[in-house]
Structures are given as C-alpha cells and as structure tokens.
N, C-alpha and C positions, 0 to 999 in steps of 0.2 A: 129155261132161258139161260144161255151161257154167260159166264162172267166176262165182262168187257176187259180185255187185257191191253188195249192200246195197239193191237196188231193192225187194225184197220188204219189207224193214223200212221203207223209206220209204213204201211203199203202206200199211202198217199205220199209220204215223204220220199219213198223210193222213186216216185214218178218224176222227181226233180225239183222240189221246192228249194232245196239248197245245193243241188248237184249240178256240176258242169258236165260237159261231154268229155269223158275220159280219153276218147280217141283223139281229141283235138288239144294237143299239148299247149298250143299258144294261148288257150283261154285262161291259163293260170296267171299269165302276166299281162293280158290285154286290159287296157284302160280306154274306154270310149272317149273321144274328144267331147268336151263339154259344149253343149249347145243350149239354146233357150228351151227347147222341148225335146227331151230324150225319147218321148213316145213316138215321134215322127220317124217314119221309115228312112233308112239311109240309102235306099234305092237298090240294094243288092241283097241276095239271099244270105250270103256269108256274113256281110256286115250286120244285117239284122240279127242273125243267129248269134254272133259274137256279143253284141250289145245285150241281147236277151239273156244269154248265159251269164254275163257279168252282172246284170241286174238281179238275176236269180241268186247268184252267189252273195250279193250284198243285200238280199231280201227286199229289193224294190219290186214288189209284185206288179205294180201298175205299169212300169216300163217293161218288165219282163213279158207281161201278157200282151202288150201292144206290139212289141217287136217279134214275139213268137207268132202272133197273128199275121204280121206283115210277111214273115218268112214263110208261113203256111200258104199264103196267097200265091207265092212263087213256086211252092212245092206242095200242092194240095194232097198228094198221096203219101206224104211222109207221116207215118203214125206217131213217131216220137215228137215231132213238132206239134201235131194235133193234140196229143195228151198234155204236153207242157203248156200249150196255149190255153187249154181248158182249165187245168188246175190253177194256173196263175190268174186266170180271169176270175175264178171263184175267190182266190186269196186276195185279189184286189177289190172284191165286192162288185165286180161287173157281172151281174146276173143276167143281163141282156145277152152279152156275148156267151156266157156259160150255157144259157138255155138253147142257143143255136148250136153250140159245139157238142153238148151232151149226147144227142142222138147219134152223131157221127162217131163219137168215142165208143158208145155202146155197140155200134155196128162193127167198128174196126177191132175192138177188143171185147169179146163177149164175156170175159171173166172180170171185167172192170166192176168194182163195187161202188166207186165214186160216181160214175155216170148215172146209174139208176137211182142212187141216193139223191143226187141233185135233181134229177127228173121228178123224183117223188116229192121233194121239197117244193118245187115249182108247182106241181099239181096240187099239193096241199094248200099252198098259198092261194091258188085259184079256186079252192074248194071243190076240186075234182077228186072226190074221195075214192071212188073205185080205181081210178088211174093211179092215185098216190099209193093205195094199198098194193097194187101190182108192182109198182116200181120199188117200193120199200122191201117187198118180198124178194125181188130179184137182187137187192143190194147186199145180200149176205149169202154165204155158201149154203148148200142144201141142208135142211134140218132145222133145228131150233134157232131162232134169230138171236144175234148177239144183243147186248144191252141197248145200243143206240137204235138198232132196227126195231127192237121190241117196243121201245118208248115211242118211236115214230108211228109204228103200227097201232099202238094203243090210242094215241091221240087222233089218228086217222079214223079209227073205229068210233071214237066219240063224235067226230064230225059226221059220220055216216049214221049215227043214231044207234049203233050196235053197242050198247053199254055193257052187255054181258061179255062180249069179246074183249072190250077194253079192260075190264076188270080181270079177265082171265090172263091177259098178257102182263098184268102187273101183280102177279102172285109172287110171294117170297120164294127164293130158290134154296135158301139155307147157306148161301155164300155171302158173308158180311160185306165184301167189296161191292157187290151189286145190289144187295138188299136195301142198303141205305138209299140208293137212287130210286129203287122200286117203291119203298115206303113213302118217300118224299113225293114222287109223282102220283102215287095212289091218293095221297092227301090232296094234292092239287086237283086231281081228277074229281074227287068227291066234292071238292069246293065248287068246281065248275058245274057239277051235277046238282048242286044245292042239297047235299046230303050231310048235314052238320055232324051227325053221329059218326058217319064213316070218315069224315075229314078229321074229326077230333082223334079218333082211334089211330089213324094213319100218321098224323102229325106226332102224336105221343110216341108211336113206335119209332119214327125217324129220330125224334129227340133223344129217346133212350138209347138208340143204336149209336148215336154220336156222343153220348154222355153230355149233351148240352153244349158241345164244343164246336158245332158247325155254324158258321155265320149264316150260310144260306138257309139252313133249316130254321135258325132262330128268327131271321127276318120274316120268312114266310109264315111261320107258326104265329109269331106275335102279330103280324098283319091280319091274319085270319081271326085271331082272338079279338083284336081291335074292331074288326068289321062286324063281329057278332056280340059287341057290347060287353066284352070281358077285358077291359083295359088293365085291371089290377093283375089278372093272370098273365097278360101280355108283358107287363113290366117284370114279373117274376122270371119269365122266359129270357128276356134280354139281360136281366141282372145275373142269371145263372151263366149265360155265355160270358158276360164281362168278368165273372169270377175266374174263368179259365183264361181270359184274354183281357187283363185290366187295361183300361184306357183305349181299347180298340175304337178308333175314331168313327167307323161306320156304325157300330153298335151304340156308341155314345150319341151320335146324331139321330139314330132311330129312336132312342129313348127320349131324347129331347122333343122330337116330333110327336111321339106318343103323348107326352105330358102336355104338349101345346095343343092337342086335339087335331093334329094334322095327320094325314095318312102316312103310315110308316114307310111302306115300300110298294113297288109295282105289284099289282095283283093280276092273276091269270083268269081270263073270262072266256077264252076261245081255244079251240084245238090248235090253231096256229101258234098262239102264245105258249101253249103247253109244250109243243114240240120244240119251239125255240128254247125254252128253258132246259130241255133235254140236251140239245147241242151245247148250250152254254155251260151246263153243269159238267158234262163229260170233258169238254175242252179245258175248263178250269181245274179239273182233277188230274189231267194228264199233260199239262202244258209245259212241264219242266223237261230238261234234257233234250234227247234227240227227237222228240215229237212236238217241240215247241212250235215250229213253223206250220206243221200240219194242223195243230190246234187252231191256228188262225182261220183255216178253212171252216171248221165247225163254228167258230165265232161269227164268221161272215154269214153262214147259213142261218144262225140264230138272229142276226141283225136283219136279214132279209125277211124272215118270217115275222119278226116282231121288232120293228124299229124303235119301239118305246121301251125295250128291255134295257134299263139303265145299267144293270149289273153286267150284261154282255158288252155294252158300250165301254164301260170303265175297264173291264178286263181286256177288251181288245186294245184299248190304249196301253195297258200294261204289256200285252204281248208285243205291240209295236215298239215299245220302249226297250224291252229285252232284245228285240231284233235289231236295235240300233237305228230304227226309223223314227228319228226324233221329231221331225216336222209332222209326220202323220200321227204320232203319239200325242203331241200337243193338241192337234186339231180334234182328235177323238176325246181327250180328257175335257176339253173346253165345251164339248157338245153335251156333256152330262148335265141334266137340268138341275136347277136349284132345289127342286122338290124331291130329289133323290137322296137317300142316306149315303150314297157314294160321292155326293157332290164335293164335300170338303176334301176328301182324299184325292179326288180327281184334280181339283184346282191346285192343291199343293203339289201334286206330281207335275202338273203343267208348269207351275212356277219354277220348280227345281230344274226342269229341262230348259226353260227359257233362260234361267241363270247360267246354266252350263253352256248354252249357245251364245252367251254374251249379252242377252237382252235383260240385264240385271234390273234396270229401272222398271221395266214392264213386270218382271217377277215381283218386285217390291210392291208395285201398285196392286197386283192381284192379292198378295198375302195381306197387305194392310187393309184392303177392302174386306177380305174374308175374315180377318180377325175382328173387325168392327161388327160384322154380322154374326159372328160365332159366339154363342153364349156359354157353352159348357165344356168345350174341348180346347186344350192348349196347343193343338197341332199346328195351327196357322202361326201362332206366335213363335213356337219352336222352330218351324221352318224358316220364318223370317230371321230368327237368330242365326240359323245356319248360313243363310245368304250373307248377312252382315259379317259373320265370322270368316267366311271364305274370301270376302273382299277386304278383310282386315279393318273393318269398322268396329273396333272392339267395344267401345262404349255403347253403341247402338245394339250390338249383339247382347251385351250384358243386360240391357233394359228389356229386350225382347224375351230372352230366356227367363228373366224375372217374372214377366207376365205369364209365361207358360207355366212356370212353377207355381205361381199363385193360383192358377186355374186347376192345377193338378192336385193341390193339397187340400187340407192339411194332412190327410191320411195317406202318406206316400207308401208305395209298394216297391218290391225289388226291381220291377221293370222301369221304375222312374229314374234309375241311376244315370241314364244318358243325359237327362236334363241338367243335373248338377255337374256332371263331368264336362259338358259343353260350356256351361257358364263358368266353370272353374278355369277352363282353357282361356276363354275370353278375358276373364279377370286377370289371369297371369300375364297375358300378352298386353293388357292395358296397364301393367305395372302395379297391380293391386294384389300382391302376393298373399297377404294375410287373409283377405276375403277368399281368394282362390283356394288356399289351403283348407279353409273351412268347408267349402263346397266339395272339394275332392275327398276330404275325410267323410263327409256325409254320404257321398256316392259309394264309398267303400263300406259304410255302415249298411247301406241298402243291399249291396252286392259285394261281400267281403273279399272274394277272390277274383274280381274282375281284372284281367291282366292289363287292359288299357289304362285303367285308373291307377292300379299299382305302379305301372311304369311312369305315368305322368307325375304323380305325386312324388315318387321316389327320385326321379330325375330332377325335379324342382328342388328337392332337399339337397341333392348332391351338388348341383350348381351353386347353391348358397352355402355349402359346407355345413349343412344342418343334418342332424339325425342320420349320419352316414351309415352307421352299423344297422340301424333299423331299415334304412333304404336298401341296403345290400340284401337283407333277408327278404324284403318285399319283392325285389327284382328277381331273386332266385325262384321265388314262388311263381312269378309271372313267366319266367323262361320255361319252367316245368310245363306250363300250360301252352306256351307258344314257342316250342323249340326251334322253329324255322322263321321266326320274326326278327329280321335284322335290326329293327329299331329298338326292340326290347333287349336284345342281346347287346347292342351298343351301349344301352344304359347300364347294363350289368358290368360291362367292361370298363365303363367310365367310373363306376363305383369302386372297382378294384384300383383304378388309377388314383382316385382321390385318397384312397387308403394307403397309397404308396406301394401297392403290390403290382409293380410294373410288369413283371414277367407274366403274371396271371392276366393282367390287363391286355397285354399283347396277344396272348392266346385267345382270349374271348373276343377281342376286337377283330382279329383275323377271321374268326368265324362269322362275326357280324357282317364284315365286308363281302363275304361270299354270298350272303343273302341280299345285301343292299349295296352293290358296288358303285352305284351312281348317286348315292346320298352324300352330299358334301360334309355333313357333320360327322358321319362315320369315317370318312377319309381323313378329316382333320384330327379326330380323336386318335386314330391309329398312328397318324404321323407324330402326334405328341408322345404316344407311348413308345414308338420307335426311338425318338430322340432320347427319352429317359433311359433306354436300354442300350445306348451307344450306336444306334443305327441311323446316323444323321443323314446319310445320302438317301436312304429309303424314306425318311421323314420329309425331306425336301421334295421328293417326287410326289408323295401323297398330298402335301400342302398345295403344290402346284396343280395337282389333279382336282383337289377340292375347289380351287379357285375357278376352274373351267366349268364346274357344275352349278354355278350361280348360287352361292351361299347367301344367307340373309345379309342385308346391307350392313348390319351391325358387326357381323363377323368378318366381312371382306377386308377392312383395314388391318384387323388383327392377324389374319392369315398372311397378308402381304408383309406385315412386320416380321412374322416368323420366317418367311422365305428370305427376307433381306438380312435379318440379324439373328436367326435361330429362335428356339423356343423362349429363352429369357426375354427377348425383345417383344415378342407377342404377349407374354404374360405381363410385362411392364405396361404395355398399352392397355391391356384389359383391366389392370388395377387402376390405371388413370381414369378410364371411362367409368369405372364403378364409383369413383369418388366425386365425379362431376355431378352437378345438380340434375335431377331427372327432368327430361323433356317430355312434353305431351306426346303420346304415341300417335 
C-alpha cells in the first residue's frame, strides 16, 4: 500500500475548487450583484459562469455548484463545466447532484479518480459492496492502492464478509506516515469484528506510534477500553494525551464523560462508519495549506457516509471557518451534539464567530450557558473573557478570566500563560495596574521568554516611568524573537525615548513604522522622537497622520495639542490628565 501524499487531494484542487478560468480576465474583478438567492440562475451561460467562478474563488461551494449546474444545462457538452459542477456539488454536500454527475464525469474523463471514488462511496452507503469494490479499485492508478483507496476497500470487504481481505489491506507498510492510519483502522476493524485481542493489539500499536499524542487515537482507544469495562486504563490513556497537550478541551471533556459514566465518543459499528472515519482522518491530516479546500470534499464524503460522526462535523466547521465561510461554519459547529467531546470547542468556536460577525449578545448567551454546564474546563470562561475584552468590558473580562484561572489551577503549566496575560491586559485597561503587573509577572514565570508578555509588561513600565532599564532588556529579548513585529519594535524605540536616547529611538521607531505604518501609536511615538531631534515638520506630519488613524479617545486630545502647540503642549496636557482623579473605565 503506497503512502498517502496528498496528491489525490491536490488533483481535486486542480479541478477548480479555488481556481477561476485563467482565460477570462474579467473574472478577477467581477462581483455579482447581490440578490436574495445567489443560487438562482441569472438566465445566461456567461452570467452563470461568472457567478460560479466568483463563488468558487470565495469558497462558496453551494452557489458555485448551483451556478455551474445552470451553466451546464446551457452547454451540456462542456467538460470543464461538468467537472466543476460535480466537484462543487460534493464540496457543498449535495450528494444527490453528485450522484447524477459522477457517471457523466467518469465517462467524459476516464482518468478521473474523484468520480469513481464518489460512486464507490454512494455504493458503499447503499451496501452495494461488489459495486463499491469495483469503483474504489478504479479510483486509484493501476497497482497497489493509495491509503484512502486501501481503507475504503478494506471497509468494503468487511461489508462483503471478506474479513481476510480486509485484514490483508490493513497490514503495516513500514512507512510511519501511513502505518498510523493503518494501525488505527485495524483497531477499529477488529472492534467491529468483536475481536478484543486484535483490537487491543492494534490500538496499542497506534498509541505507541503516536507516542500517546494523537487525540483521535486517544479518544477511540479510551472509548474502546470504556466499552470493555476498563475505565481505569481508559483514564490513563487520556491522561497520557493530556500530558502532551495540557488542558486540551476535547480530552478534558472526554475525561469528564468517562468519570461520569457517559460514553466518551462516537464508536464505529458499521463498514460505512469505518470508511467515513478514513475520509475524516485523512482530511484532518492534510487540511492545511493548498489542500485545505479539497479536504472539504473528503469531509463531505465522511459526513454522507456517517452523519453521526461528530469529529468530522466539528472539523468541517473548522474547515469552513478557515475558508472564511462564517455562516456555514457557525451552522456546522452548532450541529455538534452535546454528547460529543467536541461539543465545548465547537460551541466556543461558534460563539467566537458570532462575536466577530457582530452578534455579541448571542455569543455571550452561548458562552454563559456553556460555562454553567461545564464542570472541568475553563475554556468557556476564557472565551467569554475574550469577548468582553474585545468589547472593552474590562471588569467583566477580569471576572471571566478569573473563573477560567480558578478552573485551570492550582497546578499551572507553561501553556496556561495566556490566561494570566489576558487577565493582565484587562486589569491594566481597567486601571488596576498593580494587579495587572502581578498577572503579567506570573505569565512570565510560566513562560519566561514569551515575547507578547515581555512587550506588554515592559511597555507598561515604560509608560509609568518604572523599571526602564529592566524594561529595555526585556524588549530587546522580545525583538530578538519577533524581529518583524512593529508593535514590539515600537515599544523598544519608546524605551530608548524614555531613556533620552533620542537618536536611537528614531532609528528604532523608523523600523517599527515600516512594519506597522497604520498604527496610530507608532506614528505618534516617531513624531515625538522627531521633535526631540529637531525634525519638527516631520513630527507635525506624523501627528496629523496618527490622528487620521483613529487613535484611542484618551490620546486624541493629546495629539491635537501637539499639532497645535508642539510636543511641550501635548506633554503638558498629558501631565494634567495624569493628575486628575481617575474615572471609571
């Protein structure tokens, strides 16, 4: 069995999941007129083609499929339209349309591997095992099948009752990249065949091959152990995974379900579910980079074969999120059932997207309800803190992060630094610097060289004229790690400014503005440094530019004072504001 390299997915990608028609230059700037239903035909071949191409470029598979189908009706002999209508139908999850198009694609393009693969999936779903075997055999080049074809053929053999053939197709190859999948599916196969000894051996092999660091293997292995009355061993498997990924919310949820006597995760009992797990597993393994869109095709096939596969559903939501299909991602995330170990992460992801979309109150409702139901993980509380922080509800954010920290402690690990960093930011913005400083210092204790924390704490000191020499050293360490981060370089330049090293401040802040030219604080800081070095006209230009970039409300009058009366006027107003009684944020 050949190692799966992603070449099949890249061939699917080449069919046009994200490609326009190069010969049609106008497609690069075309924007369809917004109507109530973009799937409805515009009435012309060229119009449907343009909308379909644009939809494909923006990863709207549903509209792309509908419009390519409409164009195909007007030009039924066009092979390019046929193949694009087919692949986008699969990507949209419209298997009814895909089932009708697959034979046409196979006839028009005998070397297509997607058409027979889809035909095989449909036959497997219908339990037409001989037909499924023939189609899966045709879906790969002559010779030994690649990994996905091998997995599909093995599960088809299970359906046909040919256990020997299934086991033969799931023999190790000596290639680590594929043998993990093979061991995992061999374990699943033996589980379906009710062979405890075989399942134990295969799960153990998969767990050892991944050093206990695979969430998929840990969930399946622990679920099997739970089903065979070995909950104590199942807990060890999950804890081993959590050692490598502390606080992983899916594993934490699985462990909580185990201890509560609830089923850990989705189990495989049919060949269809086994094949679905294969599509899901490979898609999740190769979904990054240039095959992300084609991975959606595999996830749709998994969903078709096993609608109850919660992992595939959650991962499809993630794929849609990465593809910037926000509404579809939210819908998929919210379909993940409460019985799934992926439920918490899916709901948090949905809430994050709702907040980004402007539905903040709905996001808060989801996270508040989730936090009330969640007993062991601080993920929901942390996510709620993030929502409050982005909306500048600082005190609410502090409280939410506090609850997340309480649930994560008292034995904090290096990966917990973001909680203290986030609460530190909220505390600082709420005007509670002493508490913020304590949190930021603790975040650095957990992760001593974390550049974001180094930057925030050091900048806070500089702004308050505290520990400037120490802050300078911290910022130098941060810049060494992030030499192209304009915000951190700006902080370093500002440290030089506070130390009176104005020439060095100018040099550093000029570098910062190259990386962050539209950041008002960087523009204001460089203007101040220019003023100190006698470059008043350039300072005035930068202050005016900073004003157009919508600075914080607190900074705006200070910048205006600088523009009107020079740096001394701005500094005088800033000193006056610092001596006034603090107002509630």
